[in-house]
TIBA-496321 format. One record per residue (C-alpha): y, x, z; residue number from 1. Coordinates in Angstrom, 1 decimal. Layout:
BEGIN
<<Y; X; Z>; NUM>
...
This chain:
BEGIN
<<68.8; 70.9; 89.4>; 1>
<<68.8; 72.3; 85.8>; 2>
<<68.9; 76.0; 85.1>; 3>
<<72.3; 76.1; 83.8>; 4>
<<73.8; 74.6; 87.0>; 5>
<<71.6; 76.8; 89.0>; 6>
<<72.8; 79.9; 87.0>; 7>
<<76.5; 79.1; 87.5>; 8>
<<76.0; 78.4; 91.2>; 9>
<<74.4; 81.9; 91.7>; 10>
<<77.1; 83.4; 89.8>; 11>
<<80.0; 81.7; 91.6>; 12>
<<78.4; 82.5; 94.9>; 13>
<<78.1; 86.3; 93.9>; 14>
<<81.9; 86.4; 92.8>; 15>
<<82.9; 84.7; 96.0>; 16>
<<80.6; 87.2; 98.1>; 17>
<<81.5; 90.1; 96.2>; 18>
<<85.2; 89.7; 96.6>; 19>
<<84.8; 88.9; 100.2>; 20>
<<82.8; 92.2; 100.5>; 21>
<<85.4; 94.2; 98.5>; 22>
<<88.3; 92.9; 100.8>; 23>
<<86.1; 94.0; 103.9>; 24>
<<85.1; 97.2; 102.1>; 25>
<<88.8; 97.9; 101.6>; 26>
<<89.9; 97.3; 105.1>; 27>
<<87.2; 99.9; 106.4>; 28>
<<87.4; 102.6; 104.0>; 29>
<<91.0; 102.7; 102.6>; 30>
<<92.5; 104.1; 105.7>; 31>
<<93.4; 107.5; 105.8>; 32>
<<94.5; 107.7; 109.2>; 33>
<<94.0; 105.5; 112.1>; 34>
<<96.7; 103.8; 114.0>; 35>
<<97.4; 105.3; 117.5>; 36>
<<96.5; 103.2; 120.5>; 37>
<<99.3; 101.6; 122.5>; 38>
<<98.9; 104.1; 125.2>; 39>
<<99.1; 107.0; 122.6>; 40>
<<102.3; 105.2; 121.5>; 41>
<<103.7; 105.1; 125.1>; 42>
<<102.8; 108.7; 125.7>; 43>
<<104.3; 109.7; 122.2>; 44>
<<107.7; 107.8; 122.9>; 45>
<<108.1; 110.1; 125.7>; 46>
<<107.7; 113.5; 123.8>; 47>
<<110.0; 114.3; 120.7>; 48>
<<107.7; 116.2; 118.8>; 49>
<<104.7; 113.6; 119.3>; 50>
<<107.2; 110.8; 118.4>; 51>
<<108.1; 112.5; 115.1>; 52>
<<104.7; 113.5; 114.1>; 53>
<<103.3; 109.9; 114.9>; 54>
<<106.3; 108.4; 113.5>; 55>
<<105.7; 110.1; 110.2>; 56>
<<102.1; 109.0; 109.9>; 57>
<<102.8; 105.5; 110.8>; 58>
<<105.7; 105.1; 108.4>; 59>
<<103.7; 106.8; 105.5>; 60>
<<100.6; 104.4; 106.1>; 61>
<<103.1; 101.5; 106.7>; 62>
<<104.9; 102.0; 103.0>; 63>
<<101.6; 102.9; 101.2>; 64>
<<100.9; 100.1; 98.9>; 65>
<<97.1; 100.7; 99.0>; 66>
<<96.8; 100.4; 102.7>; 67>
<<95.4; 96.9; 103.8>; 68>
<<97.8; 94.3; 105.3>; 69>
<<96.3; 94.3; 108.7>; 70>
<<96.8; 98.0; 108.9>; 71>
<<100.4; 97.8; 107.5>; 72>
<<100.9; 95.1; 110.4>; 73>
<<99.6; 97.5; 113.2>; 74>
<<101.9; 100.2; 111.9>; 75>
<<104.9; 98.0; 111.8>; 76>
<<104.2; 97.1; 115.5>; 77>
<<103.4; 100.5; 116.4>; 78>
<<106.8; 101.8; 115.2>; 79>
<<108.6; 99.3; 117.0>; 80>
<<106.9; 100.3; 120.1>; 81>
<<107.4; 104.0; 119.4>; 82>
<<111.3; 103.2; 118.2>; 83>
<<111.0; 105.9; 115.3>; 84>
<<114.6; 105.6; 114.1>; 85>
<<113.9; 106.6; 110.3>; 86>
<<111.7; 103.7; 110.0>; 87>
<<114.3; 101.0; 110.5>; 88>
<<115.6; 100.9; 106.8>; 89>
<<111.9; 100.5; 105.8>; 90>
<<111.1; 97.7; 108.3>; 91>
<<114.3; 95.9; 107.1>; 92>
<<113.1; 96.3; 103.5>; 93>
<<109.7; 94.7; 104.2>; 94>
<<111.1; 92.1; 106.6>; 95>
<<109.4; 89.5; 104.8>; 96>
<<105.9; 91.0; 105.2>; 97>
<<103.8; 88.1; 106.8>; 98>
<<100.8; 88.0; 108.9>; 99>
<<98.1; 86.0; 107.1>; 100>
<<97.9; 83.3; 109.8>; 101>
<<99.5; 80.8; 107.8>; 102>
<<103.1; 79.7; 108.0>; 103>
<<104.6; 78.8; 111.2>; 104>
<<108.1; 77.2; 111.5>; 105>
<<108.8; 77.5; 115.2>; 106>
<<111.8; 79.7; 115.9>; 107>
<<109.9; 81.4; 118.8>; 108>
<<106.9; 82.0; 116.7>; 109>
<<108.6; 83.9; 113.9>; 110>
<<108.0; 87.1; 115.3>; 111>
<<104.4; 86.5; 115.2>; 112>
<<104.3; 85.5; 111.6>; 113>
<<106.8; 88.3; 110.5>; 114>
<<105.7; 91.7; 112.5>; 115>
<<108.6; 93.5; 111.0>; 116>
<<110.8; 91.0; 113.1>; 117>
<<109.0; 92.0; 116.2>; 118>
<<109.1; 95.9; 115.3>; 119>
<<112.8; 95.7; 114.7>; 120>
<<113.4; 93.6; 117.9>; 121>
<<111.6; 96.3; 120.0>; 122>
<<114.1; 98.7; 118.8>; 123>
<<116.7; 96.8; 120.8>; 124>
<<120.4; 98.1; 120.4>; 125>
<<119.3; 101.1; 118.4>; 126>
<<118.5; 98.8; 115.5>; 127>
<<121.5; 96.3; 115.9>; 128>
<<124.0; 98.1; 113.5>; 129>
<<121.5; 98.6; 110.7>; 130>
<<120.5; 94.6; 111.2>; 131>
<<124.2; 93.8; 110.9>; 132>
<<124.7; 95.9; 107.8>; 133>
<<121.5; 94.7; 106.3>; 134>
<<122.9; 91.0; 106.9>; 135>
<<126.1; 91.7; 105.5>; 136>
<<124.5; 92.7; 102.1>; 137>
<<121.9; 90.1; 102.0>; 138>
<<122.1; 87.0; 99.7>; 139>
<<118.6; 85.8; 100.3>; 140>
<<118.9; 83.1; 103.1>; 141>
<<115.3; 83.7; 104.2>; 142>
<<116.0; 87.3; 104.8>; 143>
<<119.3; 86.4; 106.5>; 144>
<<117.3; 84.1; 108.8>; 145>
<<114.9; 87.0; 109.6>; 146>
<<117.7; 89.2; 110.3>; 147>
<<119.1; 87.0; 112.7>; 148>
<<115.9; 86.2; 114.4>; 149>
<<115.7; 90.0; 115.1>; 150>
<<119.2; 90.0; 116.9>; 151>
<<118.0; 86.9; 118.9>; 152>
<<114.5; 88.3; 119.8>; 153>
<<115.8; 91.5; 120.6>; 154>
<<118.3; 90.2; 122.7>; 155>
<<121.0; 92.4; 121.2>; 156>
<<123.8; 89.4; 120.7>; 157>
<<126.4; 91.6; 122.1>; 158>
<<125.8; 94.7; 120.2>; 159>
<<125.4; 93.0; 117.2>; 160>
<<128.4; 90.8; 117.4>; 161>
<<130.6; 93.9; 118.5>; 162>
<<129.3; 95.7; 115.5>; 163>
<<130.0; 92.8; 113.1>; 164>
<<133.5; 92.4; 114.4>; 165>
<<134.4; 96.1; 113.8>; 166>
<<133.0; 95.6; 110.2>; 167>
<<135.2; 92.5; 109.8>; 168>
<<138.1; 94.6; 110.9>; 169>
<<137.6; 97.0; 108.2>; 170>
<<138.4; 96.3; 104.6>; 171>
<<135.4; 94.2; 103.2>; 172>
<<135.2; 91.8; 100.2>; 173>
<<135.2; 88.1; 100.8>; 174>
<<131.6; 87.6; 100.5>; 175>
<<130.6; 90.3; 103.0>; 176>
<<133.5; 88.8; 105.6>; 177>
<<132.1; 85.5; 105.1>; 178>
<<128.7; 86.7; 105.7>; 179>
<<129.7; 88.6; 108.9>; 180>
<<131.9; 85.5; 110.2>; 181>
<<128.6; 83.4; 109.6>; 182>
<<126.5; 85.6; 111.6>; 183>
<<129.0; 86.1; 114.7>; 184>
<<129.5; 82.1; 114.6>; 185>
<<125.5; 81.9; 114.8>; 186>
<<125.1; 84.6; 117.5>; 187>
<<127.5; 83.0; 119.6>; 188>
<<125.7; 79.7; 120.0>; 189>
<<123.2; 79.4; 122.7>; 190>
């Protein structure tokens, strides 16, 4: 092998390795807080002061653009288990956040691919009105599909339909009414 090819291969391998090492180092070093364990979350959910404390920490980590994706996903799922209400708008905002496992097209696997869907579904009826309001304003079809998935996975059909029908009875523009009617029709299907 000639010297130019050897040099190229050496430089290429060092770039690949340094990129992998940098990603590993970022995962290991960028975290300012650790995500509470499932047991800690369960205990905090019973204590309003702890719930507020943990919720604020988890939410700040979740929205921090410098935190690694893996940690953001852990925080989203922990917020859902904690049912920290102030996090609902941010989880909706980041509903398209994807787990790096690749694309999954199965409806039942959406909650795995999109952790914010799972987290919002864990809130149950507490998130139903926020989900319906977000759906009524949403133009993006993918985001609409994910918001519908939250209701289906969280089994909050009745609450979501009731809230959508309430919004329909109020004065709303034609586009919003059309979206709400489509949501109600979709949720009434088995």
